[in-house]
ZADO-1210 file (C-alpha; in nm, 4 decimals, padded with zeros to 6 digits):
<atoms>
<atom x="02.9703" y="-03.5955" z="01.1721" code="MET" pos="1"/>
<atom x="02.6878" y="-03.6131" z="00.9318" code="THR" pos="2"/>
<atom x="02.4783" y="-03.3040" z="00.9172" code="LEU" pos="3"/>
<atom x="02.1646" y="-03.2468" z="00.6997" code="SER" pos="4"/>
<atom x="02.0690" y="-02.8873" z="00.6459" code="PHE" pos="5"/>
<atom x="01.7314" y="-02.9824" z="00.5613" code="PHE" pos="6"/>
<atom x="01.6262" y="-03.1438" z="00.8841" code="ASP" pos="7"/>
<atom x="01.5100" y="-02.8266" z="00.9864" code="GLN" pos="8"/>
<atom x="01.2158" y="-02.8382" z="00.7243" code="PHE" pos="9"/>
<atom x="01.0772" y="-03.1639" z="00.8521" code="MET" pos="10"/>
<atom x="00.7460" y="-03.1581" z="01.0179" code="SER" pos="11"/>
<atom x="00.7940" y="-03.1777" z="01.4035" code="PRO" pos="12"/>
<atom x="00.6744" y="-03.4954" z="01.5667" code="THR" pos="13"/>
<atom x="00.5939" y="-03.5970" z="01.9302" code="LEU" pos="14"/>
<atom x="00.5853" y="-03.9636" z="02.0149" code="PHE" pos="15"/>
<atom x="00.4960" y="-04.0102" z="01.6470" code="GLY" pos="16"/>
<atom x="00.2188" y="-03.7604" z="01.6581" code="ILE" pos="17"/>
<atom x="00.2716" y="-03.4639" z="01.4186" code="PRO" pos="18"/>
<atom x="00.3014" y="-03.1162" z="01.5354" code="LEU" pos="19"/>
<atom x="00.1943" y="-02.9190" z="01.2353" code="MET" pos="20"/>
<atom x="-00.1556" y="-02.8410" z="01.4067" code="ALA" pos="21"/>
<atom x="00.0007" y="-02.6845" z="01.6950" code="LEU" pos="22"/>
<atom x="00.2413" y="-02.4886" z="01.5031" code="ALA" pos="23"/>
<atom x="-00.0402" y="-02.3606" z="01.3019" code="LEU" pos="24"/>
<atom x="-00.2669" y="-02.2851" z="01.6253" code="THR" pos="25"/>
<atom x="00.0030" y="-02.1042" z="01.8568" code="LEU" pos="26"/>
<atom x="00.0283" y="-01.7642" z="01.6691" code="PRO" pos="27"/>
<atom x="-00.3508" y="-01.6894" z="01.6992" code="TRP" pos="28"/>
<atom x="-00.2749" y="-01.7121" z="02.1037" code="VAL" pos="29"/>
<atom x="-00.0349" y="-01.4543" z="02.0911" code="LEU" pos="30"/>
<atom x="-00.2293" y="-01.1802" z="01.9234" code="TYR" pos="31"/>
<atom x="-00.3883" y="-00.9154" z="02.1587" code="PRO" pos="32"/>
<atom x="-00.7317" y="-00.9458" z="02.2085" code="LYS" pos="33"/>
<atom x="-00.9354" y="-00.5804" z="02.1505" code="PRO" pos="34"/>
<atom x="-01.1347" y="-00.4705" z="02.4619" code="SER" pos="35"/>
<atom x="-01.4424" y="-00.2738" z="02.5023" code="SER" pos="36"/>
<atom x="-01.2567" y="00.0312" z="02.6956" code="ARG" pos="37"/>
<atom x="-01.2464" y="00.3524" z="02.5323" code="TRP" pos="38"/>
<atom x="-00.8484" y="00.3680" z="02.5914" code="LEU" pos="39"/>
<atom x="-00.6381" y="00.0681" z="02.4765" code="ASN" pos="40"/>
<atom x="-00.2925" y="-00.0057" z="02.5369" code="ASN" pos="41"/>
<atom x="00.0078" y="00.1051" z="02.2744" code="ARG" pos="42"/>
<atom x="00.0008" y="-00.2662" z="02.1549" code="LEU" pos="43"/>
<atom x="-00.3653" y="-00.2572" z="02.0781" code="LEU" pos="44"/>
<atom x="-00.3304" y="00.1108" z="01.9361" code="ALA" pos="45"/>
<atom x="-00.0283" y="-00.0175" z="01.7108" code="LEU" pos="46"/>
<atom x="-00.2156" y="-00.3188" z="01.5735" code="GLN" pos="47"/>
<atom x="-00.5066" y="-00.1289" z="01.4751" code="GLY" pos="48"/>
<atom x="-00.3266" y="00.1406" z="01.3009" code="TRP" pos="49"/>
<atom x="-00.1334" y="-00.1301" z="01.1109" code="PHE" pos="50"/>
<atom x="-00.4458" y="-00.3326" z="00.9940" code="ILE" pos="51"/>
<atom x="-00.6148" y="00.0200" z="00.8915" code="ASN" pos="52"/>
<atom x="-00.3112" y="00.1214" z="00.7219" code="ARG" pos="53"/>
<atom x="-00.2627" y="-00.2113" z="00.5187" code="PHE" pos="54"/>
<atom x="-00.6403" y="-00.2346" z="00.4665" code="THR" pos="55"/>
<atom x="-00.6718" y="00.1011" z="00.2940" code="GLN" pos="56"/>
<atom x="-00.3354" y="00.0512" z="00.0684" code="GLN" pos="57"/>
<atom x="-00.4513" y="-00.2787" z="-00.0480" code="ILE" pos="58"/>
<atom x="-00.8273" y="-00.1992" z="-00.1228" code="PHE" pos="59"/>
<atom x="-00.8030" y="00.1503" z="-00.2451" code="GLN" pos="60"/>
<atom x="-00.7721" y="00.0614" z="-00.6001" code="PRO" pos="61"/>
<atom x="-01.0754" y="-00.2107" z="-00.5699" code="ILE" pos="62"/>
<atom x="-01.4183" y="-00.1568" z="-00.6009" code="ASN" pos="63"/>
<atom x="-01.6876" y="-00.1788" z="-00.3129" code="LEU" pos="64"/>
<atom x="-01.7745" y="-00.5489" z="-00.4125" code="GLU" pos="65"/>
<atom x="-01.4059" y="-00.6425" z="-00.3517" code="GLY" pos="66"/>
<atom x="-01.4250" y="-00.4980" z="-00.0076" code="HIS" pos="67"/>
<atom x="-01.5869" y="-00.7931" z="00.1220" code="LYS" pos="68"/>
<atom x="-01.2494" y="-00.9605" z="00.1161" code="TRP" pos="69"/>
<atom x="-01.0867" y="-00.7217" z="00.3513" code="ALA" pos="70"/>
<atom x="-01.1303" y="-00.9449" z="00.6895" code="ALA" pos="71"/>
<atom x="-01.0014" y="-01.2643" z="00.5365" code="ILE" pos="72"/>
<atom x="-00.7023" y="-01.1037" z="00.3490" code="LEU" pos="73"/>
<atom x="-00.6054" y="-00.8862" z="00.6241" code="MET" pos="74"/>
<atom x="-00.6267" y="-01.2103" z="00.8692" code="SER" pos="75"/>
<atom x="-00.4207" y="-01.4270" z="00.6096" code="LEU" pos="76"/>
<atom x="-00.1506" y="-01.1525" z="00.6249" code="MET" pos="77"/>
<atom x="-00.1117" y="-01.1274" z="00.9837" code="LEU" pos="78"/>
<atom x="-00.1179" y="-01.5163" z="01.0166" code="PHE" pos="79"/>
<atom x="00.1737" y="-01.5337" z="00.7522" code="LEU" pos="80"/>
<atom x="00.3655" y="-01.2622" z="00.9341" code="ILE" pos="81"/>
<atom x="00.3411" y="-01.4242" z="01.2653" code="SER" pos="82"/>
<atom x="00.4371" y="-01.7868" z="01.1122" code="LEU" pos="83"/>
<atom x="00.7241" y="-01.6504" z="00.9466" code="ASN" pos="84"/>
<atom x="00.8538" y="-01.4393" z="01.2233" code="MET" pos="85"/>
<atom x="00.8136" y="-01.7088" z="01.4686" code="LEU" pos="86"/>
<atom x="01.0207" y="-01.9252" z="01.2569" code="GLY" pos="87"/>
<atom x="01.3272" y="-01.7319" z="01.3043" code="LEU" pos="88"/>
<atom x="01.3261" y="-01.8221" z="01.6542" code="LEU" pos="89"/>
<atom x="01.5909" y="-02.0863" z="01.7681" code="PRO" pos="90"/>
<atom x="01.4443" y="-02.4542" z="01.8039" code="TYR" pos="91"/>
<atom x="01.1177" y="-02.3491" z="01.6250" code="THR" pos="92"/>
<atom x="00.9789" y="-02.4899" z="01.3036" code="PHE" pos="93"/>
<atom x="00.8420" y="-02.2465" z="01.0218" code="THR" pos="94"/>
<atom x="00.5342" y="-02.4081" z="00.8502" code="PRO" pos="95"/>
<atom x="00.5356" y="-02.1701" z="00.5634" code="THR" pos="96"/>
<atom x="00.8304" y="-02.3582" z="00.4188" code="THR" pos="97"/>
<atom x="00.6108" y="-02.6381" z="00.3257" code="GLN" pos="98"/>
<atom x="00.4865" y="-02.6084" z="-00.0544" code="LEU" pos="99"/>
<atom x="00.2122" y="-02.8139" z="00.0587" code="SER" pos="100"/>
<atom x="00.0702" y="-02.5379" z="00.3357" code="LEU" pos="101"/>
<atom x="00.1369" y="-02.2441" z="00.0964" code="ASN" pos="102"/>
<atom x="-00.0358" y="-02.4139" z="-00.1935" code="MET" pos="103"/>
<atom x="-00.3318" y="-02.4970" z="00.0389" code="ALA" pos="104"/>
<atom x="-00.3654" y="-02.1040" z="00.1040" code="PHE" pos="105"/>
<atom x="-00.2981" y="-02.0004" z="-00.2461" code="ALA" pos="106"/>
<atom x="-00.5354" y="-02.2493" z="-00.4566" code="VAL" pos="107"/>
<atom x="-00.8734" y="-02.1898" z="-00.2896" code="PRO" pos="108"/>
<atom x="-00.8044" y="-01.8180" z="-00.2780" code="LEU" pos="109"/>
<atom x="-00.7119" y="-01.7767" z="-00.6382" code="TRP" pos="110"/>
<atom x="-01.0045" y="-02.0239" z="-00.7444" code="LEU" pos="111"/>
<atom x="-01.2436" y="-01.8109" z="-00.5682" code="ALA" pos="112"/>
<atom x="-01.1460" y="-01.4970" z="-00.7475" code="THR" pos="113"/>
<atom x="-01.1653" y="-01.6820" z="-01.0465" code="VAL" pos="114"/>
<atom x="-01.4919" y="-01.8087" z="-00.9786" code="ILE" pos="115"/>
<atom x="-01.6527" y="-01.4700" z="-00.8640" code="ILE" pos="116"/>
<atom x="-01.5124" y="-01.3214" z="-01.2136" code="GLY" pos="117"/>
<atom x="-01.6659" y="-01.5704" z="-01.4066" code="MET" pos="118"/>
<atom x="-01.9923" y="-01.5498" z="-01.2148" code="ARG" pos="119"/>
<atom x="-02.0231" y="-01.2023" z="-01.2249" code="ASN" pos="120"/>
<atom x="-01.8762" y="-01.1000" z="-01.5282" code="GLN" pos="121"/>
<atom x="-01.7981" y="-01.3914" z="-01.7502" code="PRO" pos="122"/>
<atom x="-01.6937" y="-01.1796" z="-02.0781" code="THR" pos="123"/>
<atom x="-01.4615" y="-00.9697" z="-01.8863" code="HIS" pos="124"/>
<atom x="-01.2859" y="-01.2622" z="-01.7443" code="ALA" pos="125"/>
<atom x="-01.2563" y="-01.4421" z="-02.0510" code="LEU" pos="126"/>
<atom x="-01.1444" y="-01.1318" z="-02.2234" code="GLY" pos="127"/>
<atom x="-00.8369" y="-01.1521" z="-02.0322" code="HIS" pos="128"/>
<atom x="-00.7166" y="-01.4442" z="-02.2269" code="LEU" pos="129"/>
<atom x="-00.7255" y="-01.2779" z="-02.5748" code="LEU" pos="130"/>
<atom x="-00.5650" y="-00.9119" z="-02.5649" code="PRO" pos="131"/>
<atom x="-00.7317" y="-00.6751" z="-02.7791" code="GLU" pos="132"/>
<atom x="-00.5991" y="-00.6571" z="-03.1505" code="GLY" pos="133"/>
<atom x="-00.4156" y="-00.9789" z="-03.1436" code="THR" pos="134"/>
<atom x="-00.3542" y="-01.0970" z="-03.5143" code="PRO" pos="135"/>
<atom x="-00.6071" y="-01.3767" z="-03.6634" code="THR" pos="136"/>
<atom x="-00.3067" y="-01.6205" z="-03.6574" code="LEU" pos="137"/>
<atom x="-00.1983" y="-01.5815" z="-03.3061" code="LEU" pos="138"/>
<atom x="-00.5087" y="-01.6248" z="-03.1686" code="ILE" pos="139"/>
<atom x="-00.5084" y="-02.0211" z="-03.0622" code="PRO" pos="140"/>
<atom x="-00.1335" y="-01.9707" z="-02.9493" code="VAL" pos="141"/>
<atom x="-00.2178" y="-01.6702" z="-02.7212" code="LEU" pos="142"/>
<atom x="-00.5312" y="-01.8354" z="-02.5732" code="ILE" pos="143"/>
<atom x="-00.3387" y="-02.1236" z="-02.4804" code="VAL" pos="144"/>
<atom x="-00.0347" y="-01.9070" z="-02.3215" code="ILE" pos="145"/>
<atom x="-00.2665" y="-01.7023" z="-02.1212" code="GLU" pos="146"/>
<atom x="-00.4832" y="-02.0006" z="-02.0028" code="THR" pos="147"/>
<atom x="-00.1422" y="-02.1573" z="-01.8598" code="ILE" pos="148"/>
<atom x="-00.0434" y="-01.8433" z="-01.7172" code="SER" pos="149"/>
<atom x="-00.3545" y="-01.8314" z="-01.5222" code="LEU" pos="150"/>
<atom x="-00.2978" y="-02.1595" z="-01.3949" code="PHE" pos="151"/>
<atom x="00.0362" y="-02.1040" z="-01.2868" code="ILE" pos="152"/>
<atom x="-00.0767" y="-01.8213" z="-01.0773" code="ARG" pos="153"/>
<atom x="-00.1238" y="-02.0224" z="-00.7472" code="PRO" pos="154"/>
<atom x="00.1687" y="-02.2371" z="-00.7953" code="LEU" pos="155"/>
<atom x="00.3945" y="-01.9273" z="-00.8377" code="ALA" pos="156"/>
<atom x="00.2228" y="-01.7708" z="-00.5055" code="LEU" pos="157"/>
<atom x="00.3107" y="-02.1064" z="-00.3252" code="GLY" pos="158"/>
<atom x="00.6540" y="-02.1534" z="-00.4807" code="VAL" pos="159"/>
<atom x="00.7717" y="-01.7882" z="-00.4294" code="ARG" pos="160"/>
<atom x="00.6910" y="-01.7914" z="-00.0481" code="LEU" pos="161"/>
<atom x="00.8482" y="-02.1509" z="00.0167" code="THR" pos="162"/>
<atom x="01.1529" y="-02.0543" z="-00.1818" code="ALA" pos="163"/>
<atom x="01.2455" y="-01.7517" z="-00.0221" code="ASN" pos="164"/>
<atom x="01.1802" y="-01.8387" z="00.3348" code="LEU" pos="165"/>
<atom x="01.3829" y="-02.1706" z="00.2636" code="THR" pos="166"/>
<atom x="01.6943" y="-01.9960" z="00.0905" code="ALA" pos="167"/>
<atom x="01.6910" y="-01.7701" z="00.4169" code="GLY" pos="168"/>
<atom x="01.7059" y="-02.0219" z="00.6519" code="HIS" pos="169"/>
<atom x="01.9535" y="-02.2251" z="00.4781" code="LEU" pos="170"/>
<atom x="02.1730" y="-01.9136" z="00.4638" code="LEU" pos="171"/>
<atom x="02.1318" y="-01.8866" z="00.8252" code="ILE" pos="172"/>
<atom x="02.2214" y="-02.1970" z="00.9258" code="GLN" pos="173"/>
<atom x="02.4918" y="-02.2113" z="00.6934" code="LEU" pos="174"/>
<atom x="02.6566" y="-01.9284" z="00.8208" code="ILE" pos="175"/>
<atom x="02.6013" y="-02.0083" z="01.1874" code="ALA" pos="176"/>
<atom x="02.7579" y="-02.3458" z="01.1348" code="THR" pos="177"/>
<atom x="03.0724" y="-02.1571" z="00.9684" code="ALA" pos="178"/>
<atom x="03.0671" y="-01.9174" z="01.2812" code="ALA" pos="179"/>
<atom x="03.0787" y="-02.2249" z="01.5205" code="PHE" pos="180"/>
<atom x="03.3273" y="-02.4142" z="01.3561" code="VAL" pos="181"/>
<atom x="03.5392" y="-02.1244" z="01.2891" code="LEU" pos="182"/>
<atom x="03.5474" y="-01.9941" z="01.6761" code="LEU" pos="183"/>
<atom x="03.8212" y="-02.1907" z="01.7960" code="PRO" pos="184"/>
<atom x="04.0348" y="-02.1894" z="01.5022" code="LEU" pos="185"/>
<atom x="04.0105" y="-01.8245" z="01.3943" code="MET" pos="186"/>
<atom x="03.8178" y="-01.5863" z="01.6333" code="PRO" pos="187"/>
<atom x="03.8535" y="-01.2807" z="01.4449" code="THR" pos="188"/>
<atom x="03.6925" y="-01.4713" z="01.1417" code="ILE" pos="189"/>
<atom x="03.4428" y="-01.6020" z="01.3471" code="ALA" pos="190"/>
<atom x="03.3359" y="-01.2695" z="01.5042" code="ILE" pos="191"/>
<atom x="03.3154" y="-01.1191" z="01.1577" code="LEU" pos="192"/>
<atom x="03.0851" y="-01.4008" z="01.0480" code="THR" pos="193"/>
<atom x="02.8725" y="-01.3682" z="01.3434" code="SER" pos="194"/>
<atom x="02.8296" y="-00.9754" z="01.2241" code="VAL" pos="195"/>
<atom x="02.7312" y="-01.0942" z="00.8672" code="LEU" pos="196"/>
<atom x="02.5034" y="-01.3616" z="01.0313" code="LEU" pos="197"/>
<atom x="02.3322" y="-01.0914" z="01.2544" code="PHE" pos="198"/>
<atom x="02.2769" y="-00.8571" z="00.9365" code="LEU" pos="199"/>
<atom x="02.1525" y="-01.1590" z="00.7569" code="LEU" pos="200"/>
<atom x="01.8849" y="-01.2182" z="01.0377" code="THR" pos="201"/>
<atom x="01.7859" y="-00.8563" z="01.0202" code="LEU" pos="202"/>
<atom x="01.7243" y="-00.9051" z="00.6446" code="LEU" pos="203"/>
<atom x="01.5238" y="-01.2385" z="00.7128" code="GLU" pos="204"/>
<atom x="01.3156" y="-01.0407" z="00.9327" code="ILE" pos="205"/>
<atom x="01.2272" y="-00.7822" z="00.6451" code="ALA" pos="206"/>
<atom x="01.2122" y="-01.0915" z="00.3905" code="VAL" pos="207"/>
<atom x="00.9387" y="-01.2506" z="00.6574" code="ALA" pos="208"/>
<atom x="00.7213" y="-00.9495" z="00.6694" code="MET" pos="209"/>
<atom x="00.7642" y="-00.8524" z="00.2687" code="ILE" pos="210"/>
<atom x="00.6890" y="-01.2106" z="00.1527" code="GLN" pos="211"/>
<atom x="00.3593" y="-01.2138" z="00.3535" code="ALA" pos="212"/>
<atom x="00.2644" y="-00.8642" z="00.1934" code="TYR" pos="213"/>
<atom x="00.3558" y="-00.9975" z="-00.1591" code="VAL" pos="214"/>
<atom x="00.1420" y="-01.3061" z="-00.1171" code="PHE" pos="215"/>
<atom x="-00.1406" y="-01.0967" z="-00.0239" code="VAL" pos="216"/>
<atom x="-00.0823" y="-00.8059" z="-00.2543" code="LEU" pos="217"/>
<atom x="-00.0858" y="-01.0662" z="-00.5560" code="LEU" pos="218"/>
<atom x="-00.4380" y="-01.2346" z="-00.4397" code="LEU" pos="219"/>
<atom x="-00.5634" y="-00.8654" z="-00.4262" code="SER" pos="220"/>
<atom x="-00.4505" y="-00.8092" z="-00.7724" code="LEU" pos="221"/>
<atom x="-00.5910" y="-01.1354" z="-00.8653" code="TYR" pos="222"/>
<atom x="-00.9184" y="-01.0046" z="-00.7196" code="LEU" pos="223"/>
<atom x="-00.9333" y="-00.6724" z="-00.8542" code="GLN" pos="224"/>
<atom x="-00.9185" y="-00.8312" z="-01.2128" code="GLU" pos="225"/>
<atom x="-01.2333" y="-01.0239" z="-01.1541" code="ASN" pos="226"/>
<atom x="-01.4578" y="-00.7896" z="-00.9621" code="VAL" pos="227"/>
</atoms>
């Protein structure tokens, strides 16, 4: 039997129609809607507490000019967490394992922070390309290195998210396949492998949340440099 572990990362289709749009739309249906009542249920209270805590932690070091980004970064955080968590369910597809999608998130937001810095304070934004006190001979080299590191930022954002989720999904599938194959041959080893699979799944749940947080945190740091 030929088994490809990378088939799970292929974009799902139905009758030749790609379902990527459906996979991206579904998480928004699951979010609880705020109501006009004075007292909300526990789920809405938990959601509001989480949003407030995250917003305070991310935007505390940023000045008031950058607080305009609170809504978009918070929405992106919830969206990425939902996509990552839903992708851990059986027979589901994780859109954030696609590098093209992650780059579509990273490049426009990173470019927006750079444009804001160039427009509002061009001298300060260009000053990041040349640290103060640099020897004269190293100035051309450092400018080239800092420029390359600036343009690598969105690529690092997309690749980090893609690589972490892809590696986790591959490990889960490898260990699950090993447990299934070992069950009729060595039940004791298969049970131990299943316990390892359960622990790895808990780890992947944490990774799914942490990677979404890191993605938005780095964007907020890029924003902090330019506002």
